[in-house]
C-alpha positions in Angstrom: 19.9 4.1 13.0 18.8 2.7 15.6 15.4 3.2 13.8 12.8 3.1 16.5 10.4 1.5 14.1 12.2 -1.7 13.2 11.7 -3.6 16.4 8.1 -2.4 16.3 7.8 -3.9 12.8 9.3 -7.2 13.8 7.1 -7.1 16.8 3.8 -6.3 14.9 4.5 -8.6 12.0 4.2 -5.8 9.4 7.2 -7.1 7.2 6.4 -6.8 3.7 10.1 -7.2 2.8 10.3 -10.4 4.7 8.8 -12.8 2.1 10.4 -16.1 3.6 12.1 -16.9 0.4 15.8 -16.0 -0.8 15.9 -12.9 -3.0 15.5 -13.9 -6.7 18.1 -11.2 -7.7 20.6 -12.7 -5.2 19.9 -16.4 -6.1 20.3 -15.5 -9.9 23.6 -13.7 -9.4 25.2 -16.2 -7.2 24.1 -19.1 -9.5 25.0 -17.4 -12.6 28.1 -15.3 -12.0 30.3 -18.1 -10.4 31.0 -16.0 -7.4 33.1 -18.2 -5.1 31.9 -19.0 -1.7 33.9 -16.9 1.0 33.6 -14.7 3.9 30.4 -12.8 3.5 28.4 -10.0 5.4 24.7 -9.3 4.9 23.7 -5.9 5.9 20.0 -5.8 7.3 19.7 -9.6 7.4 16.2 -9.4 9.1 15.3 -13.0 10.0 18.3 -14.5 8.1 16.6 -16.1 4.9 19.3 -14.9 2.6 22.1 -15.3 5.0 20.9 -19.0 5.6 20.6 -19.7 1.8 24.1 -18.4 1.1 25.6 -20.6 4.1 23.8 -23.6 2.4 26.0 -22.9 -0.6 29.3 -22.8 1.3 29.5 -19.2 2.1 30.8 -18.3 5.5 28.1 -15.7 6.6 27.7 -13.0 9.2 24.1 -11.4 8.9 23.8 -7.9 10.9 20.5 -6.3 11.7 19.6 -3.3 13.8 16.6 -5.1 15.2 17.5 -7.4 18.0 14.0 -9.0 17.5 14.9 -9.9 13.8 18.2 -11.4 14.9 16.5 -13.5 17.6 14.2 -15.1 14.7 17.3 -15.6 12.8 19.0 -17.5 15.3 16.0 -19.7 16.0 16.2 -20.6 12.3 19.8 -21.8 12.7 19.0 -24.1 15.8 19.9 -27.6 15.1 21.8 -26.5 11.5 25.5 -27.3 10.9 26.1 -24.2 8.7 28.8 -21.3 8.8 26.1 -18.7 9.6 25.9 -16.5 12.4 23.9 -13.3 13.3 24.6 -10.1 15.5 22.7 -7.1 16.3 24.6 -4.2 14.8 24.1 -0.5 13.8 26.1 -0.7 10.4 25.8 3.1 9.9 27.6 3.6 13.1 30.5 1.2 12.3 31.4 -1.8 10.2 31.7 -5.2 12.1 35.1 -5.7 13.6 35.5 -9.1 12.3 36.1 -8.3 8.6 37.4 -8.1 5.9 34.7 -9.9 3.7 35.0 -11.1 0.1 31.2 -10.4 -0.4 28.9 -8.0 0.9 24.9 -8.1 0.3 22.2 -5.8 1.2 18.6 -6.1 0.0 16.9 -2.6 0.8 19.1 -1.4 3.5 21.4 1.2 1.7 18.1 2.9 0.5 16.5 3.5 3.9 18.7 6.6 4.6 17.3 9.7 3.5 20.5 11.9 3.8 23.3 12.0 1.2 25.8 12.1 4.1 24.4 8.6 5.5 24.4 6.9 2.2 28.1 8.0 1.5 28.9 6.8 5.3 27.3 3.6 4.4 29.3 2.9 1.4 32.5 4.1 3.1 31.7 1.6 5.9 31.2 -1.3 3.1 34.7 -0.4 1.5 36.2 -0.5 4.8 34.7 -4.0 5.3 35.6 -5.4 2.2 38.7 -7.5 1.3 40.9 -6.6 -1.6 39.0 -7.9 -4.8 35.8 -8.2 -2.6 32.5 -7.1 -4.2 29.1 -5.4 -2.7 25.7 -6.4 -4.2 23.0 -3.8 -3.2 19.4 -3.8 -4.4 17.9 -0.4 -4.0 14.6 1.1 -4.6 14.3 3.1 -8.0 12.9 6.5 -8.8 11.7 4.6 -12.1 8.1 3.3 -12.6 4.7 4.9 -11.8 3.9 7.3 -8.8 3.2 5.3 -5.6 2.4 5.7 -1.8 3.9 2.7 -0.4 6.8 0.5 -1.1 10.7 0.6 -1.1 12.2 4.0 -0.6 13.2 5.5 -3.7 16.7 6.7 -4.9 17.8 8.0 -8.2 20.7 6.7 -10.1 22.6 9.9 -9.4 22.0 9.7 -5.7 23.3 6.1 -5.7 26.3 7.1 -7.8 27.3 10.1 -5.8 27.2 8.0 -2.5 29.1 5.0 -3.9 31.6 6.2 -6.5 34.0 7.9 -4.1 34.4 4.9 -1.8 33.9 1.9 -4.4 34.2 1.1 -7.9 30.7 0.8 -9.6 30.8 -2.4 -11.8 27.2 -2.5 -12.8 24.1 -0.2 -12.3 21.0 -1.6 -14.1 17.4 -1.4 -13.8 15.3 -4.3 -12.4 12.6 -4.9 -10.0 12.0 -6.4 -6.5 10.5 -9.8 -7.6 7.1 -10.6 -6.1 6.2 -6.9 -5.4 7.1 -5.8 -9.0 8.5 -2.4 -7.8 11.5 -0.8 -9.7 14.9 -1.4 -8.3 18.4 -0.8 -9.0 21.0 -3.6 -9.2 24.2 -2.1 -8.0 27.4 -4.2 -8.1 30.5 -2.4 -6.8 33.9 -3.5 -5.8 37.0 -2.8 -3.7 38.9 0.0 -5.2 42.6 -0.4 -6.1 43.2 3.2 -6.8 41.0 6.2 -5.8 38.4 7.7 -8.2 40.0 10.3 -10.3 38.6 13.9 -10.8 36.2 14.6 -13.5 37.9 15.9 -16.5 37.7 19.8 -17.1 38.5 21.6 -20.3 39.7 25.0 -19.6 
């Protein structure tokens, strides 16, 4: 990051990820798990659909995106609305926002855009740095499951996800699902702030 194509994508309107509707997996998680509204960060917030949906339900939301055009559009959606929701242009891979910590962090398809293992590990470490004690991170990640395809979300294996996240956070749930509407396989990955470091794998000498 910054990825030169993001502003180009928003300028051209080529936005297959921007459905204009809140992510169904996020909706199901929030409405069924009883997660309490609190200070929330959405990474890769785009035009703000998910952030605004969360704010409408009492969450105090900061949505960040590397694309200034996306942030402009998100702010336009907020005009005249009395919600605790704001947007900022920010490169999360470079550094987490300075106004944390956050009780809840969400990203739909941001973690998975990074090809290099070191970048994904840095992303997870920045999430850990931004989370409050007891806080949770929900990441929706393109999966290596399903048939071959030439387009769609980047694909990451469960091993790649765990290798990046586990050193920084405790993985609570990692399960196979799909991005609703496009039908592509995805990982639902829920992690939380660590109270103790991950312990070394056992060896029998």
